[in-house]
ZALO-715792 format. One record per residue (C-alpha): residue number from 0; residue in one letter; z, x, y. Coordinates in Angstrom, 3 decimals, always signed. Each point is the difference from the previous one (the first is absolute). Layout:
BEGIN
@nr NUM rest A w Z u X v Y;
...
This chain:
BEGIN
@nr 0 rest I w +11.423 u -16.020 v -1.710;
@nr 1 rest N w +3.093 u -2.417 v -0.065;
@nr 2 rest P w -0.416 u -2.428 v -2.890;
@nr 3 rest R w +2.322 u -2.703 v +1.352;
@nr 4 rest M w -1.953 u -0.414 v +3.422;
@nr 5 rest K w -3.072 u -1.835 v +0.822;
@nr 6 rest I w -2.893 u +2.032 v +1.128;
@nr 7 rest R w -0.278 u -1.329 v +3.088;
@nr 8 rest D w +3.758 u +1.231 v +0.753;
@nr 9 rest V w -1.033 u +3.498 v -1.810;
@nr 10 rest I w -2.821 u +0.708 v +2.505;
@nr 11 rest G w +2.241 u -2.904 v +2.723;
@nr 12 rest E w +2.515 u +2.647 v +0.029;
@nr 13 rest A w -1.523 u +2.956 v +1.658;
@nr 14 rest L w -1.075 u -2.273 v +2.746;
@nr 15 rest I w +3.525 u -1.139 v +0.771;
@nr 16 rest A w +1.463 u +3.853 v -0.352;
@nr 17 rest H w -2.309 u +0.432 v +2.721;
@nr 18 rest N w -0.164 u -2.830 v +1.941;
@nr 19 rest I w -3.599 u -0.588 v -0.063;
@nr 20 rest G w -0.995 u -4.003 v +0.177;
@nr 21 rest K w +2.179 u -2.438 v +2.251;
@nr 22 rest T w +0.429 u -2.640 v -2.237;
@nr 23 rest G w +0.543 u -0.999 v -3.838;
@nr 24 rest N w -3.939 u -1.249 v +0.358;
@nr 25 rest D w -1.045 u +3.162 v +1.625;
@nr 26 rest R w +1.519 u +2.198 v -3.290;
@nr 27 rest K w -1.705 u -2.494 v -2.086;
@nr 28 rest E w -3.429 u -0.258 v +1.502;
@nr 29 rest R w -0.001 u +4.272 v -0.003;
@nr 30 rest V w +1.380 u -0.145 v -3.453;
@nr 31 rest A w -2.884 u -2.484 v -1.189;
@nr 32 rest S w -3.041 u +3.033 v +2.367;
@nr 33 rest L w +1.868 u +3.061 v -2.193;
@nr 34 rest L w -0.009 u -1.609 v -3.345;
@nr 35 rest E w -3.545 u -1.048 v +0.504;
@nr 36 rest E w -1.030 u +3.060 v +1.643;
@nr 37 rest V w +0.439 u +2.209 v -3.138;
@nr 38 rest G w -1.530 u -2.502 v -2.482;
@nr 39 rest L w +2.481 u -2.845 v -1.226;
@nr 40 rest N w +0.248 u -3.226 v +1.191;
@nr 41 rest A w +2.660 u -1.600 v +3.186;
@nr 42 rest D w +1.321 u -1.991 v -2.558;
@nr 43 rest H w +0.962 u +2.200 v -2.078;
@nr 44 rest M w +3.248 u +0.978 v +2.754;
@nr 45 rest T w +2.115 u -3.119 v -1.478;
@nr 46 rest R w -0.299 u +1.730 v -3.777;
@nr 47 rest Y w +2.622 u +2.834 v -1.873;
@nr 48 rest P w -1.008 u +3.241 v -0.943;
@nr 49 rest H w +0.034 u -0.592 v -3.705;
@nr 50 rest E w -2.907 u -2.061 v +0.548;
@nr 51 rest F w -2.576 u +2.279 v +0.748;
@nr 52 rest S w -1.419 u +2.644 v -1.581;
@nr 53 rest G w +0.619 u +3.902 v +0.713;
@nr 54 rest G w -3.336 u +0.642 v +2.064;
@nr 55 rest Q w +1.293 u -3.640 v +1.469;
@nr 56 rest R w +3.531 u +1.594 v +1.222;
@nr 57 rest Q w -2.079 u +2.975 v +1.042;
@nr 58 rest R w -1.644 u -1.610 v +2.260;
@nr 59 rest I w +3.457 u -2.064 v +1.573;
@nr 60 rest G w +0.936 u +3.651 v +0.523;
@nr 61 rest I w -2.763 u +0.948 v +1.920;
@nr 62 rest A w +0.600 u -3.026 v +2.177;
@nr 63 rest R w +3.912 u +0.653 v +0.622;
@nr 64 rest A w -1.298 u +3.348 v +1.029;
@nr 65 rest L w -2.749 u -1.177 v +2.188;
@nr 66 rest A w +2.618 u -2.450 v +1.490;
@nr 67 rest V w +1.232 u +1.777 v +3.202;
@nr 68 rest D w -3.400 u +1.727 v +0.660;
@nr 69 rest P w +0.448 u +3.161 v -0.723;
@nr 70 rest E w -2.470 u +3.089 v +0.543;
@nr 71 rest F w +1.514 u +1.925 v -3.252;
@nr 72 rest I w +0.885 u -0.606 v -3.104;
@nr 73 rest V w +1.484 u +1.739 v -2.895;
@nr 74 rest A w -1.705 u -1.111 v -3.481;
@nr 75 rest D w +2.242 u +1.533 v -2.875;
@nr 76 rest E w -1.664 u -0.364 v -3.054;
@nr 77 rest C w -1.180 u -3.638 v +0.739;
@nr 78 rest V w -2.803 u -0.267 v -2.776;
@nr 79 rest S w +1.458 u +2.267 v -2.833;
@nr 80 rest A w +1.401 u -3.216 v -1.715;
@nr 81 rest L w -3.289 u -2.217 v +0.397;
@nr 82 rest D w -3.177 u -0.143 v -2.587;
@nr 83 rest V w -2.654 u +2.184 v +0.745;
@nr 84 rest S w -2.061 u -3.833 v +1.439;
@nr 85 rest V w +3.025 u -0.953 v +2.112;
@nr 86 rest Q w +0.386 u +3.949 v +1.324;
@nr 87 rest A w -3.428 u -0.072 v +1.330;
@nr 88 rest Q w +0.783 u -3.303 v +1.718;
@nr 89 rest I w +3.195 u +1.062 v +1.850;
@nr 90 rest L w -1.674 u +3.049 v +0.850;
@nr 91 rest N w -3.308 u -1.651 v +1.499;
@nr 92 rest L w +2.769 u -2.165 v +1.543;
@nr 93 rest M w +1.670 u +2.801 v +1.913;
@nr 94 rest Q w -3.319 u +1.484 v +1.259;
@nr 95 rest D w -0.794 u -2.810 v +1.573;
@nr 96 rest L w +3.301 u -0.151 v +1.752;
@nr 97 rest R w +0.048 u +2.998 v +0.851;
@nr 98 rest D w -3.861 u -0.067 v +1.539;
@nr 99 rest K w +1.021 u -3.304 v +1.705;
@nr 100 rest R w +3.265 u +0.838 v +1.368;
@nr 101 rest N w -0.601 u +3.548 v +0.285;
@nr 102 rest L w +3.116 u +0.533 v -1.805;
@nr 103 rest T w +1.032 u +3.763 v -1.259;
@nr 104 rest I w +1.352 u -0.016 v -3.711;
@nr 105 rest L w +2.015 u +2.204 v -1.350;
@nr 106 rest F w -1.150 u -0.313 v -3.417;
@nr 107 rest I w +1.931 u +1.708 v -2.966;
@nr 108 rest A w -1.000 u +0.253 v -3.324;
@nr 109 rest H w -0.610 u +1.867 v -3.238;
@nr 110 rest D w -3.513 u -1.621 v -0.830;
@nr 111 rest L w -2.769 u +2.305 v +1.203;
@nr 112 rest S w -2.756 u -2.774 v -0.511;
@nr 113 rest V w +2.265 u -2.024 v +2.024;
@nr 114 rest V w +0.498 u +2.211 v +3.121;
@nr 115 rest E w -3.753 u +1.526 v +0.331;
@nr 116 rest Y w -0.772 u -3.373 v +0.034;
@nr 117 rest L w +2.255 u -1.394 v +2.767;
@nr 118 rest C w +0.888 u +2.984 v +2.206;
@nr 119 rest D w -1.673 u +2.267 v +3.055;
@nr 120 rest Q w +1.912 u +2.922 v -0.326;
@nr 121 rest V w +2.314 u +1.346 v -3.105;
@nr 122 rest I w +3.287 u +1.863 v -0.029;
@nr 123 rest V w +0.987 u +1.316 v -3.641;
@nr 124 rest L w +3.700 u +0.432 v -0.745;
@nr 125 rest Y w +1.626 u +2.394 v -2.305;
@nr 126 rest L w +4.046 u -0.389 v -0.401;
@nr 127 rest G w +0.004 u -1.124 v +3.519;
@nr 128 rest K w -2.226 u +2.495 v +1.157;
@nr 129 rest I w -3.406 u -0.442 v +1.546;
@nr 130 rest A w -2.031 u +2.158 v -2.193;
@nr 131 rest E w -3.620 u -0.718 v +1.609;
@nr 132 rest Q w -1.360 u -2.813 v +2.618;
@nr 133 rest G w -3.371 u -1.225 v +1.879;
@nr 134 rest N w -2.750 u -2.372 v +0.146;
@nr 135 rest A w -0.192 u -1.625 v -3.517;
@nr 136 rest S w -3.373 u +0.500 v -1.019;
@nr 137 rest T w +0.424 u +3.996 v +0.917;
@nr 138 rest V w +3.563 u -0.138 v -2.264;
@nr 139 rest Y w -1.690 u -1.661 v -2.717;
@nr 140 rest Q w -3.497 u +1.719 v -0.382;
@nr 141 rest S w +1.288 u +3.632 v +0.995;
@nr 142 rest P w +3.867 u +0.030 v -1.072;
@nr 143 rest A w +1.424 u +3.361 v +1.559;
@nr 144 rest H w +3.910 u +0.216 v -1.649;
@nr 145 rest P w +0.541 u +0.597 v -3.819;
@nr 146 rest Y w +1.979 u -3.261 v -0.093;
@nr 147 rest T w -2.928 u -1.574 v +1.636;
@nr 148 rest Q w -2.324 u +1.199 v -2.323;
@nr 149 rest A w +2.023 u -0.762 v -3.235;
@nr 150 rest L w +0.562 u -3.899 v +1.467;
@nr 151 rest L w -3.814 u -0.773 v +0.764;
@nr 152 rest S w -0.720 u +1.864 v -3.681;
@nr 153 rest A w +1.734 u -2.934 v -2.114;
@nr 154 rest V w -1.772 u -2.949 v +2.054;
@nr 155 rest P w -2.102 u -1.515 v -2.809;
@nr 156 rest V w -3.478 u +0.256 v +0.509;
@nr 157 rest P w -2.219 u -3.713 v -1.523;
@nr 158 rest D w -2.818 u +2.376 v -0.129;
@nr 159 rest P w -0.115 u +1.598 v -3.755;
@nr 160 rest T w -2.597 u +2.228 v +0.985;
@nr 161 rest I w +1.787 u +2.187 v +2.238;
@nr 162 rest S w +2.470 u +2.313 v -0.678;
@nr 163 rest R w +2.288 u +2.189 v +1.718;
@nr 164 rest S w +2.746 u +2.596 v -1.028;
@nr 165 rest R w +3.722 u -1.883 v +0.056;
@nr 166 rest K w +3.040 u +1.964 v +2.121;
@nr 167 rest I w +2.934 u -0.049 v -1.988;
@nr 168 rest L w +3.261 u +0.746 v +1.876;
@nr 169 rest L w +2.724 u +2.105 v -0.995;
@nr 170 rest G w +3.767 u -1.262 v -1.727;
@nr 171 rest D w +1.507 u -2.635 v +1.327;
@nr 172 rest I w +0.942 u -1.405 v +4.030;
@nr 173 rest P w +2.955 u +1.716 v +1.272;
@nr 174 rest S w +2.911 u -1.508 v +1.480;
@nr 175 rest P w +0.131 u -1.174 v +3.653;
@nr 176 rest L w +3.183 u +0.152 v -0.035;
@nr 177 rest N w -0.303 u +3.631 v -0.771;
@nr 178 rest P w -3.821 u +1.507 v +1.075;
@nr 179 rest P w -1.258 u +3.054 v -0.476;
@nr 180 rest S w +0.058 u +2.322 v +2.376;
@nr 181 rest G w -3.162 u +0.725 v +2.401;
@nr 182 rest C w -3.192 u -2.256 v -1.200;
@nr 183 rest V w +1.646 u -2.761 v -1.956;
@nr 184 rest F w -3.131 u -0.055 v -1.952;
@nr 185 rest R w +0.146 u +3.867 v -1.224;
@nr 186 rest T w +1.564 u -0.922 v -3.436;
@nr 187 rest R w -2.677 u -2.244 v -1.327;
@nr 188 rest C w -2.736 u +2.140 v +1.950;
@nr 189 rest E w -2.533 u +2.737 v -2.330;
@nr 190 rest Y w -0.629 u +1.847 v +3.202;
@nr 191 rest A w +3.778 u +0.199 v +1.057;
@nr 192 rest D w +1.065 u +3.789 v +0.326;
@nr 193 rest D w +3.290 u +1.485 v +2.445;
@nr 194 rest I w -0.991 u -0.756 v +3.372;
@nr 195 rest C w -0.377 u -4.026 v -1.040;
@nr 196 rest K w +3.615 u +0.424 v -1.382;
@nr 197 rest N w +1.713 u +1.433 v +3.244;
@nr 198 rest Q w -2.132 u -1.179 v +3.069;
@nr 199 rest L w -0.586 u -3.885 v +0.855;
@nr 200 rest P w -4.316 u -0.576 v -0.009;
@nr 201 rest P w -1.391 u -0.354 v +3.246;
@nr 202 rest H w -2.248 u -2.855 v +0.719;
@nr 203 rest V w -3.292 u +1.642 v +0.048;
@nr 204 rest K w -3.004 u -1.705 v +1.673;
@nr 205 rest I w -2.708 u -0.259 v -2.728;
@nr 206 rest S w -2.366 u -2.151 v +2.873;
@nr 207 rest Q w +0.270 u -2.302 v +2.984;
@nr 208 rest Q w +0.966 u -2.337 v -2.524;
@nr 209 rest Q w +2.205 u +1.047 v -2.525;
@nr 210 rest T w +3.110 u +2.159 v -0.722;
@nr 211 rest A w +2.257 u +1.177 v -2.524;
@nr 212 rest A w +3.267 u +2.270 v -0.651;
@nr 213 rest C w -1.199 u +2.829 v -2.814;
@nr 214 rest H w +0.793 u +3.910 v +0.904;
@nr 215 rest K w -3.292 u -0.347 v -2.578;
@nr 216 rest I w -2.396 u -1.269 v +1.906;
@nr 217 rest G w -3.641 u +1.941 v -0.381;
@nr 218 rest N w +1.614 u +1.512 v -3.428;
@nr 219 rest L w -0.674 u -3.246 v -2.145;
@nr 220 rest K w -2.434 u -0.734 v -2.468;
């Protein structure tokens, strides 16, 4: 958000760029409506970004994204810098807006609990390649790819009576500029062998809701 612009201009420039609103008053009314839709007051439009908290600025960013009535929104790490309590508020807002506006949201995040809370479908990437994809509940309950299994084993469980084994990945992440041949995950996978080195893994259909890119599907512990 441009710190030198008032919020009405931050949101309003999208309206101007897309020729939305016939007059300045029309655009002002739309900005007011958008602010209220994301949980802010209409009179906030005369303030500058530094007068808002991090969570409020995130709401302003969401209002700006909604200004052009999109069908599809890319949300890249949109809550990673926020406190947990504020994260929950923003996630609930996005969930409400998704349902109300029938939006499709591409939600990019490294926090697996946040992804599970918000998303219907999940794609797990490693070095830019799809390792696993499918229905969120299926992937979280029965991860098929070794990378997904390792990620989920690292998620803290609040119940101290629950014990589970932690899958530790081998080595370091390779350079994305010079990825390994074959399966890009093979240098960190305990199951890797020659086929993983020499051939790209197929996307194996686990079920109607889940696929994984791995030569060893069916042989994993």
